[in-house]
Backbone as XML, in Angstrom:
<?xml version="1.0"?>
<chain id="A" units="angstrom">
  <residue number="1" name="MET">
    <atom name="N" x="29.729" y="-11.503" z="-6.925"/>
    <atom name="CA" x="28.629" y="-11.900" z="-6.344"/>
    <atom name="C" x="27.674" y="-10.547" z="-7.177"/>
  </residue>
  <residue number="2" name="ASN">
    <atom name="N" x="27.186" y="-10.880" z="-8.383"/>
    <atom name="CA" x="25.839" y="-10.334" z="-9.121"/>
    <atom name="C" x="24.567" y="-10.837" z="-8.189"/>
  </residue>
  <residue number="3" name="TYR">
    <atom name="N" x="24.369" y="-9.158" z="-7.251"/>
    <atom name="CA" x="23.564" y="-8.986" z="-6.141"/>
    <atom name="C" x="22.217" y="-9.325" z="-6.601"/>
  </residue>
  <residue number="4" name="SER">
    <atom name="N" x="22.241" y="-8.350" z="-8.177"/>
    <atom name="CA" x="20.744" y="-7.812" z="-8.566"/>
    <atom name="C" x="19.960" y="-9.822" z="-9.306"/>
  </residue>
  <residue number="5" name="ARG">
    <atom name="N" x="20.984" y="-10.865" z="-9.501"/>
    <atom name="CA" x="20.199" y="-11.837" z="-10.471"/>
    <atom name="C" x="19.955" y="-12.370" z="-9.086"/>
  </residue>
  <residue number="6" name="LEU">
    <atom name="N" x="21.191" y="-12.654" z="-7.749"/>
    <atom name="CA" x="20.541" y="-12.556" z="-6.366"/>
    <atom name="C" x="18.548" y="-12.190" z="-6.635"/>
  </residue>
  <residue number="7" name="ALA">
    <atom name="N" x="17.958" y="-11.343" z="-6.753"/>
    <atom name="CA" x="17.471" y="-10.270" z="-6.466"/>
    <atom name="C" x="16.036" y="-11.065" z="-7.799"/>
  </residue>
  <residue number="8" name="GLN">
    <atom name="N" x="16.735" y="-11.352" z="-8.252"/>
    <atom name="CA" x="15.775" y="-11.580" z="-9.513"/>
    <atom name="C" x="15.220" y="-13.012" z="-9.659"/>
  </residue>
  <residue number="9" name="MET">
    <atom name="N" x="16.078" y="-14.251" z="-9.358"/>
    <atom name="CA" x="16.164" y="-15.237" z="-9.423"/>
    <atom name="C" x="14.372" y="-15.430" z="-7.449"/>
  </residue>
  <residue number="10" name="THR">
    <atom name="N" x="15.282" y="-15.090" z="-6.536"/>
    <atom name="CA" x="14.375" y="-14.202" z="-5.412"/>
    <atom name="C" x="13.307" y="-14.713" z="-6.018"/>
  </residue>
  <residue number="11" name="ALA">
    <atom name="N" x="12.913" y="-13.205" z="-6.230"/>
    <atom name="CA" x="11.480" y="-12.864" z="-7.200"/>
    <atom name="C" x="11.294" y="-13.675" z="-7.504"/>
  </residue>
  <residue number="12" name="LYS">
    <atom name="N" x="11.022" y="-14.297" z="-8.686"/>
    <atom name="CA" x="10.512" y="-15.108" z="-9.376"/>
    <atom name="C" x="10.128" y="-16.364" z="-8.351"/>
  </residue>
  <residue number="13" name="ARG">
    <atom name="N" x="11.186" y="-16.732" z="-7.150"/>
    <atom name="CA" x="10.295" y="-17.776" z="-6.528"/>
    <atom name="C" x="9.320" y="-17.596" z="-5.919"/>
  </residue>
  <residue number="14" name="ILE">
    <atom name="N" x="9.188" y="-16.067" z="-5.459"/>
    <atom name="CA" x="8.300" y="-15.420" z="-4.500"/>
    <atom name="C" x="6.663" y="-15.006" z="-4.926"/>
  </residue>
  <residue number="15" name="HIS">
    <atom name="N" x="6.703" y="-14.624" z="-6.122"/>
    <atom name="CA" x="6.114" y="-14.201" z="-7.240"/>
    <atom name="C" x="5.303" y="-14.908" z="-7.356"/>
  </residue>
  <residue number="16" name="ASN">
    <atom name="N" x="3.986" y="-14.940" z="-6.704"/>
    <atom name="CA" x="3.005" y="-16.232" z="-7.072"/>
    <atom name="C" x="1.543" y="-15.161" z="-7.182"/>
  </residue>
  <residue number="17" name="PRO">
    <atom name="N" x="0.016" y="-15.304" z="-7.633"/>
    <atom name="CA" x="-1.408" y="-14.477" z="-7.743"/>
    <atom name="C" x="-1.027" y="-13.814" z="-6.628"/>
  </residue>
  <residue number="18" name="GLY">
    <atom name="N" x="-0.989" y="-14.383" z="-5.069"/>
    <atom name="CA" x="-1.493" y="-13.652" z="-4.085"/>
    <atom name="C" x="-0.369" y="-12.561" z="-3.168"/>
  </residue>
  <residue number="19" name="ILE">
    <atom name="N" x="0.969" y="-12.866" z="-3.586"/>
    <atom name="CA" x="2.075" y="-12.115" z="-3.499"/>
    <atom name="C" x="2.769" y="-11.287" z="-4.996"/>
  </residue>
  <residue number="20" name="ASN">
    <atom name="N" x="3.205" y="-10.407" z="-4.622"/>
    <atom name="CA" x="3.750" y="-9.349" z="-5.469"/>
    <atom name="C" x="4.994" y="-9.212" z="-5.031"/>
  </residue>
  <residue number="21" name="ALA">
    <atom name="N" x="6.219" y="-9.752" z="-6.156"/>
    <atom name="CA" x="7.258" y="-9.264" z="-5.889"/>
    <atom name="C" x="8.050" y="-8.686" z="-7.090"/>
  </residue>
  <residue number="22" name="ARG">
    <atom name="N" x="8.603" y="-8.168" z="-7.022"/>
    <atom name="CA" x="9.343" y="-6.967" z="-8.033"/>
    <atom name="C" x="10.836" y="-6.926" z="-7.725"/>
  </residue>
  <residue number="23" name="PRO">
    <atom name="N" x="11.555" y="-7.237" z="-8.478"/>
    <atom name="CA" x="13.386" y="-7.222" z="-8.574"/>
    <atom name="C" x="13.905" y="-5.282" z="-9.173"/>
  </residue>
  <residue number="24" name="VAL">
    <atom name="N" x="14.408" y="-4.666" z="-7.815"/>
    <atom name="CA" x="15.125" y="-3.729" z="-8.283"/>
    <atom name="C" x="16.192" y="-3.722" z="-7.512"/>
  </residue>
  <residue number="25" name="LEU">
    <atom name="N" x="17.339" y="-3.349" z="-8.922"/>
    <atom name="CA" x="18.482" y="-3.876" z="-9.076"/>
    <atom name="C" x="18.575" y="-5.021" z="-7.372"/>
  </residue>
  <residue number="26" name="ASN">
    <atom name="N" x="19.979" y="-4.681" z="-6.451"/>
    <atom name="CA" x="20.125" y="-5.382" z="-5.692"/>
    <atom name="C" x="19.272" y="-6.355" z="-4.405"/>
  </residue>
  <residue number="27" name="SER">
    <atom name="N" x="17.716" y="-5.698" z="-5.340"/>
    <atom name="CA" x="16.610" y="-5.945" z="-4.143"/>
    <atom name="C" x="15.356" y="-6.564" z="-4.994"/>
  </residue>
  <residue number="28" name="VAL">
    <atom name="N" x="14.355" y="-6.740" z="-3.608"/>
    <atom name="CA" x="13.176" y="-7.835" z="-4.132"/>
    <atom name="C" x="12.078" y="-6.903" z="-3.179"/>
  </residue>
  <residue number="29" name="TYR">
    <atom name="N" x="11.409" y="-6.068" z="-3.724"/>
    <atom name="CA" x="10.265" y="-5.198" z="-2.827"/>
    <atom name="C" x="8.905" y="-6.282" z="-3.068"/>
  </residue>
  <residue number="30" name="VAL">
    <atom name="N" x="8.237" y="-6.983" z="-1.847"/>
    <atom name="CA" x="7.382" y="-7.780" z="-1.913"/>
    <atom name="C" x="5.970" y="-6.822" z="-1.313"/>
  </residue>
  <residue number="31" name="ASP">
    <atom name="N" x="4.608" y="-6.573" z="-2.018"/>
    <atom name="CA" x="3.268" y="-5.857" z="-1.397"/>
    <atom name="C" x="2.556" y="-8.044" z="-1.170"/>
  </residue>
  <residue number="32" name="VAL">
    <atom name="N" x="3.119" y="-8.354" z="-0.014"/>
    <atom name="CA" x="1.897" y="-8.901" z="1.049"/>
    <atom name="C" x="0.979" y="-9.466" z="0.506"/>
  </residue>
  <residue number="33" name="THR">
    <atom name="N" x="0.193" y="-8.373" z="0.422"/>
    <atom name="CA" x="-1.438" y="-8.313" z="0.400"/>
    <atom name="C" x="-1.840" y="-7.141" z="-0.090"/>
  </residue>
  <residue number="34" name="PRO">
    <atom name="N" x="-2.743" y="-7.030" z="-1.407"/>
    <atom name="CA" x="-2.460" y="-6.078" z="-2.525"/>
    <atom name="C" x="-3.235" y="-4.516" z="-1.777"/>
  </residue>
  <residue number="35" name="ASP">
    <atom name="N" x="-3.771" y="-4.879" z="-0.616"/>
    <atom name="CA" x="-4.692" y="-3.521" z="-0.177"/>
    <atom name="C" x="-3.241" y="-3.046" z="1.175"/>
  </residue>
  <residue number="36" name="ALA">
    <atom name="N" x="-2.744" y="-3.095" z="1.532"/>
    <atom name="CA" x="-1.597" y="-3.189" z="2.570"/>
    <atom name="C" x="-1.037" y="-1.784" z="2.281"/>
  </residue>
  <residue number="37" name="ASP">
    <atom name="N" x="-0.387" y="-0.989" z="2.979"/>
    <atom name="CA" x="-0.287" y="0.190" z="2.628"/>
    <atom name="C" x="2.058" y="-0.206" z="3.282"/>
  </residue>
  <residue number="38" name="ARG">
    <atom name="N" x="1.803" y="-1.529" z="3.587"/>
    <atom name="CA" x="3.285" y="-1.884" z="3.680"/>
    <atom name="C" x="3.792" y="-2.541" z="3.163"/>
  </residue>
  <residue number="39" name="THR">
    <atom name="N" x="5.421" y="-2.792" z="2.656"/>
    <atom name="CA" x="5.674" y="-3.019" z="1.636"/>
    <atom name="C" x="7.194" y="-4.168" z="2.151"/>
  </residue>
  <residue number="40" name="VAL">
    <atom name="N" x="7.636" y="-5.129" z="2.022"/>
    <atom name="CA" x="8.486" y="-5.834" z="2.303"/>
    <atom name="C" x="9.950" y="-5.614" z="1.598"/>
  </residue>
  <residue number="41" name="LYS">
    <atom name="N" x="10.489" y="-5.488" z="1.578"/>
    <atom name="CA" x="11.860" y="-5.263" z="0.808"/>
    <atom name="C" x="13.057" y="-6.275" z="1.769"/>
  </residue>
  <residue number="42" name="ILE">
    <atom name="N" x="13.600" y="-6.850" z="0.297"/>
    <atom name="CA" x="14.641" y="-8.080" z="1.093"/>
    <atom name="C" x="15.873" y="-7.287" z="0.117"/>
  </residue>
  <residue number="43" name="GLN">
    <atom name="N" x="17.010" y="-7.354" z="0.309"/>
    <atom name="CA" x="18.174" y="-6.413" z="0.017"/>
    <atom name="C" x="19.628" y="-7.678" z="0.109"/>
  </residue>
  <residue number="44" name="PHE">
    <atom name="N" x="19.968" y="-7.789" z="-1.041"/>
    <atom name="CA" x="21.330" y="-8.470" z="-0.981"/>
    <atom name="C" x="22.926" y="-7.460" z="-1.657"/>
  </residue>
  <residue number="45" name="GLY">
    <atom name="N" x="24.100" y="-8.348" z="-0.480"/>
    <atom name="CA" x="25.155" y="-6.985" z="-0.810"/>
    <atom name="C" x="25.954" y="-8.091" z="0.145"/>
  </residue>
  <residue number="46" name="PRO">
    <atom name="N" x="27.370" y="-7.566" z="0.313"/>
    <atom name="CA" x="28.458" y="-8.152" z="-0.060"/>
    <atom name="C" x="28.750" y="-9.042" z="2.023"/>
  </residue>
  <residue number="47" name="GLY">
    <atom name="N" x="29.189" y="-10.261" z="2.469"/>
    <atom name="CA" x="28.478" y="-10.641" z="3.192"/>
    <atom name="C" x="30.219" y="-10.260" z="4.057"/>
  </residue>
  <residue number="48" name="ALA">
    <atom name="N" x="30.533" y="-10.256" z="5.202"/>
    <atom name="CA" x="31.689" y="-10.122" z="5.910"/>
    <atom name="C" x="32.704" y="-11.209" z="5.931"/>
  </residue>
  <residue number="49" name="GLY">
    <atom name="N" x="32.456" y="-12.440" z="5.199"/>
    <atom name="CA" x="33.405" y="-13.590" z="5.103"/>
    <atom name="C" x="33.442" y="-13.866" z="3.394"/>
  </residue>
  <residue number="50" name="ARG">
    <atom name="N" x="34.601" y="-14.241" z="3.066"/>
    <atom name="CA" x="34.802" y="-14.873" z="1.759"/>
    <atom name="C" x="32.930" y="-16.075" z="1.573"/>
  </residue>
  <residue number="51" name="GLY">
    <atom name="N" x="32.970" y="-15.536" z="0.513"/>
    <atom name="CA" x="31.434" y="-16.533" z="-0.204"/>
    <atom name="C" x="30.267" y="-16.203" z="0.792"/>
  </residue>
  <residue number="52" name="GLU">
    <atom name="N" x="30.036" y="-15.111" z="0.899"/>
    <atom name="CA" x="29.152" y="-14.718" z="2.366"/>
    <atom name="C" x="28.379" y="-13.624" z="0.824"/>
  </residue>
  <residue number="53" name="THR">
    <atom name="N" x="26.862" y="-13.558" z="1.296"/>
    <atom name="CA" x="26.321" y="-12.779" z="0.981"/>
    <atom name="C" x="25.271" y="-12.063" z="2.117"/>
  </residue>
  <residue number="54" name="HIS">
    <atom name="N" x="25.250" y="-10.826" z="2.825"/>
    <atom name="CA" x="24.330" y="-10.249" z="3.695"/>
    <atom name="C" x="22.845" y="-10.111" z="2.900"/>
  </residue>
  <residue number="55" name="VAL">
    <atom name="N" x="21.965" y="-11.047" z="3.648"/>
    <atom name="CA" x="20.530" y="-10.331" z="3.369"/>
    <atom name="C" x="19.993" y="-9.338" z="4.436"/>
  </residue>
  <residue number="56" name="GLU">
    <atom name="N" x="19.167" y="-9.074" z="3.940"/>
    <atom name="CA" x="18.231" y="-7.905" z="5.446"/>
    <atom name="C" x="17.337" y="-7.933" z="4.850"/>
  </residue>
  <residue number="57" name="ILE">
    <atom name="N" x="16.340" y="-7.936" z="5.559"/>
    <atom name="CA" x="14.895" y="-7.718" z="5.269"/>
    <atom name="C" x="14.025" y="-6.912" z="6.762"/>
  </residue>
  <residue number="58" name="SER">
    <atom name="N" x="13.325" y="-6.072" z="5.546"/>
    <atom name="CA" x="13.098" y="-5.027" z="5.787"/>
    <atom name="C" x="11.468" y="-3.884" z="5.955"/>
  </residue>
  <residue number="59" name="LEU">
    <atom name="N" x="10.641" y="-3.802" z="6.955"/>
    <atom name="CA" x="9.331" y="-3.676" z="6.285"/>
    <atom name="C" x="9.518" y="-2.015" z="6.207"/>
  </residue>
  <residue number="60" name="LEU">
    <atom name="N" x="8.588" y="-2.327" z="5.517"/>
    <atom name="CA" x="8.668" y="-0.278" z="4.743"/>
    <atom name="C" x="6.904" y="0.063" z="4.985"/>
  </residue>
  <residue number="61" name="ASP">
    <atom name="N" x="7.224" y="1.584" z="5.366"/>
    <atom name="CA" x="5.410" y="1.844" z="5.712"/>
    <atom name="C" x="5.002" y="2.506" z="4.201"/>
  </residue>
  <residue number="62" name="GLU">
    <atom name="N" x="4.244" y="3.162" z="4.425"/>
    <atom name="CA" x="3.540" y="4.040" z="2.385"/>
    <atom name="C" x="5.065" y="4.683" z="2.336"/>
  </residue>
  <residue number="63" name="ARG">
    <atom name="N" x="5.360" y="5.276" z="3.031"/>
    <atom name="CA" x="6.326" y="6.037" z="2.444"/>
    <atom name="C" x="7.720" y="5.665" z="1.957"/>
  </residue>
  <residue number="64" name="LYS">
    <atom name="N" x="7.762" y="4.341" z="2.575"/>
    <atom name="CA" x="9.003" y="3.738" z="1.928"/>
    <atom name="C" x="10.278" y="4.123" z="3.250"/>
  </residue>
  <residue number="65" name="ALA">
    <atom name="N" x="9.992" y="3.914" z="4.361"/>
    <atom name="CA" x="10.401" y="4.785" z="5.655"/>
    <atom name="C" x="10.391" y="3.251" z="6.517"/>
  </residue>
  <residue number="66" name="THR">
    <atom name="N" x="11.419" y="2.741" z="6.796"/>
    <atom name="CA" x="11.864" y="1.583" z="7.363"/>
    <atom name="C" x="11.027" y="1.474" z="8.777"/>
  </residue>
  <residue number="67" name="LEU">
    <atom name="N" x="10.944" y="0.504" z="8.771"/>
    <atom name="CA" x="9.854" y="0.349" z="10.372"/>
    <atom name="C" x="10.333" y="-0.518" z="11.589"/>
  </residue>
  <residue number="68" name="ASP">
    <atom name="N" x="11.425" y="-1.598" z="10.089"/>
    <atom name="CA" x="12.012" y="-2.346" z="11.351"/>
    <atom name="C" x="12.625" y="-3.252" z="9.764"/>
  </residue>
  <residue number="69" name="THR">
    <atom name="N" x="13.760" y="-3.971" z="10.704"/>
    <atom name="CA" x="14.765" y="-4.739" z="10.139"/>
    <atom name="C" x="15.587" y="-6.079" z="10.843"/>
  </residue>
  <residue number="70" name="VAL">
    <atom name="N" x="15.737" y="-7.187" z="10.217"/>
    <atom name="CA" x="16.811" y="-8.465" z="10.391"/>
    <atom name="C" x="17.195" y="-8.984" z="9.560"/>
  </residue>
  <residue number="71" name="GLY">
    <atom name="N" x="18.013" y="-8.975" z="9.407"/>
    <atom name="CA" x="19.444" y="-9.335" z="8.815"/>
    <atom name="C" x="20.250" y="-10.679" z="9.231"/>
  </residue>
  <residue number="72" name="ASP">
    <atom name="N" x="21.421" y="-11.287" z="7.949"/>
    <atom name="CA" x="22.384" y="-12.380" z="8.358"/>
    <atom name="C" x="22.637" y="-12.341" z="7.521"/>
  </residue>
  <residue number="73" name="ALA">
    <atom name="N" x="24.047" y="-12.396" z="7.360"/>
    <atom name="CA" x="24.907" y="-13.395" z="6.540"/>
    <atom name="C" x="24.988" y="-14.709" z="5.708"/>
  </residue>
  <residue number="74" name="PHE">
    <atom name="N" x="24.944" y="-15.616" z="4.843"/>
    <atom name="CA" x="24.756" y="-17.344" z="4.467"/>
    <atom name="C" x="25.468" y="-16.771" z="2.993"/>
  </residue>
  <residue number="75" name="ASP">
    <atom name="N" x="25.949" y="-18.362" z="3.354"/>
    <atom name="CA" x="26.515" y="-19.092" z="1.508"/>
    <atom name="C" x="25.925" y="-18.272" z="0.972"/>
  </residue>
  <residue number="76" name="THR">
    <atom name="N" x="26.899" y="-18.053" z="0.116"/>
    <atom name="CA" x="26.173" y="-16.477" z="-1.647"/>
    <atom name="C" x="25.612" y="-18.304" z="-2.180"/>
  </residue>
  <residue number="77" name="ASN">
    <atom name="N" x="25.708" y="-19.369" z="-1.812"/>
    <atom name="CA" x="25.106" y="-20.280" z="-3.045"/>
    <atom name="C" x="24.041" y="-20.627" z="-2.188"/>
  </residue>
  <residue number="78" name="TRP">
    <atom name="N" x="23.493" y="-20.225" z="-1.524"/>
    <atom name="CA" x="22.225" y="-20.178" z="-0.702"/>
    <atom name="C" x="21.400" y="-18.918" z="-0.005"/>
  </residue>
  <residue number="79" name="ALA">
    <atom name="N" x="21.616" y="-18.137" z="-0.419"/>
    <atom name="CA" x="21.560" y="-16.627" z="-0.420"/>
    <atom name="C" x="19.966" y="-16.919" z="-0.525"/>
  </residue>
  <residue number="80" name="ALA">
    <atom name="N" x="20.080" y="-16.977" z="-1.673"/>
    <atom name="CA" x="18.317" y="-16.787" z="-2.460"/>
    <atom name="C" x="17.592" y="-17.679" z="-1.578"/>
  </residue>
  <residue number="81" name="THR">
    <atom name="N" x="18.081" y="-18.596" z="-1.397"/>
    <atom name="CA" x="17.086" y="-19.914" z="-0.149"/>
    <atom name="C" x="16.068" y="-19.188" z="0.630"/>
  </residue>
  <residue number="82" name="LYS">
    <atom name="N" x="17.626" y="-19.108" z="1.417"/>
    <atom name="CA" x="17.573" y="-18.528" z="2.896"/>
    <atom name="C" x="16.416" y="-17.483" z="3.175"/>
  </residue>
  <residue number="83" name="ALA">
    <atom name="N" x="16.665" y="-16.176" z="2.214"/>
    <atom name="CA" x="15.868" y="-15.006" z="2.047"/>
    <atom name="C" x="14.537" y="-15.447" z="2.259"/>
  </residue>
  <residue number="84" name="TYR">
    <atom name="N" x="14.478" y="-16.567" z="0.590"/>
    <atom name="CA" x="12.921" y="-16.640" z="0.720"/>
    <atom name="C" x="12.467" y="-17.895" z="1.597"/>
  </residue>
  <residue number="85" name="SER">
    <atom name="N" x="13.304" y="-18.441" z="2.964"/>
    <atom name="CA" x="12.542" y="-18.550" z="4.398"/>
    <atom name="C" x="12.739" y="-17.370" z="4.815"/>
  </residue>
  <residue number="86" name="ALA">
    <atom name="N" x="13.558" y="-16.682" z="5.130"/>
    <atom name="CA" x="13.505" y="-15.530" z="6.285"/>
    <atom name="C" x="11.830" y="-14.603" z="6.005"/>
  </residue>
  <residue number="87" name="LEU">
    <atom name="N" x="12.025" y="-14.032" z="4.356"/>
    <atom name="CA" x="10.503" y="-13.607" z="4.471"/>
    <atom name="C" x="9.507" y="-13.659" z="4.591"/>
  </residue>
  <residue number="88" name="PHE">
    <atom name="N" x="9.816" y="-14.963" z="4.708"/>
    <atom name="CA" x="7.739" y="-16.024" z="4.723"/>
    <atom name="C" x="7.778" y="-15.969" z="6.983"/>
  </residue>
  <residue number="89" name="ALA">
    <atom name="N" x="9.460" y="-16.201" z="7.513"/>
    <atom name="CA" x="9.171" y="-15.877" z="8.950"/>
    <atom name="C" x="8.731" y="-14.948" z="9.636"/>
  </residue>
  <residue number="90" name="ALA">
    <atom name="N" x="9.430" y="-13.471" z="9.029"/>
    <atom name="CA" x="8.981" y="-12.427" z="8.656"/>
    <atom name="C" x="7.246" y="-12.451" z="8.706"/>
  </residue>
  <residue number="91" name="ILE">
    <atom name="N" x="7.119" y="-12.321" z="7.606"/>
    <atom name="CA" x="5.617" y="-12.256" z="7.659"/>
    <atom name="C" x="4.703" y="-12.446" z="8.890"/>
  </residue>
  <residue number="92" name="GLU">
    <atom name="N" x="5.061" y="-13.964" z="8.636"/>
    <atom name="CA" x="4.616" y="-14.190" z="10.253"/>
    <atom name="C" x="4.161" y="-13.873" z="11.322"/>
  </residue>
  <residue number="93" name="VAL">
    <atom name="N" x="5.413" y="-12.760" z="11.653"/>
    <atom name="CA" x="5.728" y="-11.252" z="12.336"/>
    <atom name="C" x="4.664" y="-10.369" z="12.518"/>
  </residue>
  <residue number="94" name="TRP">
    <atom name="N" x="5.485" y="-9.832" z="10.911"/>
    <atom name="CA" x="4.703" y="-8.624" z="10.637"/>
    <atom name="C" x="3.296" y="-8.924" z="9.996"/>
  </residue>
  <residue number="95" name="TYR">
    <atom name="N" x="2.573" y="-9.373" z="9.313"/>
    <atom name="CA" x="1.691" y="-9.929" z="8.794"/>
    <atom name="C" x="0.463" y="-11.256" z="9.244"/>
  </residue>
  <residue number="96" name="PRO">
    <atom name="N" x="0.342" y="-11.127" z="10.765"/>
    <atom name="CA" x="-0.243" y="-12.316" z="11.350"/>
    <atom name="C" x="-1.641" y="-12.447" z="10.555"/>
  </residue>
  <residue number="97" name="ALA">
    <atom name="N" x="-2.273" y="-11.945" z="10.300"/>
    <atom name="CA" x="-3.847" y="-11.519" z="9.890"/>
    <atom name="C" x="-3.363" y="-12.531" z="8.119"/>
  </residue>
  <residue number="98" name="ALA">
    <atom name="N" x="-2.464" y="-12.212" z="7.938"/>
    <atom name="CA" x="-2.194" y="-12.856" z="5.883"/>
    <atom name="C" x="-1.766" y="-14.087" z="5.899"/>
  </residue>
  <residue number="99" name="THR">
    <atom name="N" x="-1.413" y="-14.966" z="7.163"/>
    <atom name="CA" x="-0.233" y="-16.562" z="8.305"/>
    <atom name="C" x="-1.981" y="-17.407" z="8.205"/>
  </residue>
</chain>
């Protein structure tokens, strides 16, 4: 599986005038608000089962240290869509003022 391609597809879907999403290798870094010192990282990797992709979503501080992480394995065909949905579920928790 090409995790870089998943990251690029996910970043393209997320990116809009209010949210900056940039792919870096197998990850997507998302700046939810321009003035926030926190970043959300979506990382793709191999899942435990055949045809699965592990998706990990982490909240990073200004030094890129991890503050919180959630993750799950999804069917590879749906990994980008599930990551997109999970990102916005995490934003509701981590950025309550942004929703």
